[in-house]
C-alpha positions, 0 to 999 in steps of 0.5 A, spaced: 498 517 461 500 513 467 498 516 473 502 513 479 510 511 478 513 506 483 518 508 488 525 507 487 531 505 493 532 511 496 525 514 495 522 509 500 527 511 506 524 518 504 517 516 504 518 512 510 521 518 514 515 523 512 509 519 513 503 517 517 502 510 519 496 506 519 495 499 521 491 494 518 489 486 519 493 484 513 497 491 511 501 497 514 499 503 510 504 509 509 502 515 506 507 521 505 506 528 502 513 529 500 514 525 494 507 525 490 504 520 485 508 514 487 506 508 490 510 502 493 509 495 495 513 491 500 513 484 502 519 481 507 521 474 508 517 474 514 511 473 509 513 467 507 517 464 501 518 467 494 511 465 492 507 467 498 511 474 497 509 475 490 502 473 491 502 478 497 504 483 492 499 482 487 494 482 491 496 489 494 497 492 487 490 489 485 487 492 491 491 499 490 488 499 482 481 498 485 481 505 489 486 508 485 481 513 481 479 516 488 486 517 491 489 524 491 495 524 486 499 529 491 501 523 496 505 517 495 503 510 498 507 505 501 503 498 502 507 493 507 504 486 507 503 483 514 504 475 515 497 475 516 496 476 508 497 469 507 491 465 504 487 472 504 483 474 498 484 480 494 477 483 497 479 482 504 485 486 503 481 491 499 476 492 505 482 493 510 486 498 505 479 502 504 478 502 512 485 505 513 484 510 507 478 512 511 482 514 517 486 518 513 480 522 511 480 519 504 472 517 502 472 511 497 465 511 494 
C-alpha cells in the first residue's frame, strides 16, 4: 500500500494557499492540513539546469522517504529547493528538513 500520493497541478495552488511555511538553508517546507497524504517536490530554474534540478528533486525525495514513517498522514508536504541545495549531500538536506519538522512540532526519533 502506497501511503503518500503526489500532488497534481491545481492541488499545488490549494496547498500553497492554506499552508504554513518553514525556511531552511537548502529547502522551503510548506505544510498544509487541507489535502492530507500528499507530497510534492518543486525545483525552479533558479536552482540550475536540468541535471541540477533533477538531482535536487532526488535528494529531497530521499530525505522525505527517510522521515516518512514518522510523519502524520493527515497533512500534505511540499518541499521547494533553494539555490543553495546545489552540491549538498542528502544528509545535509535531511538535517535541514528534520529541523523544520521539529519547528512544526513533529518529533523525529
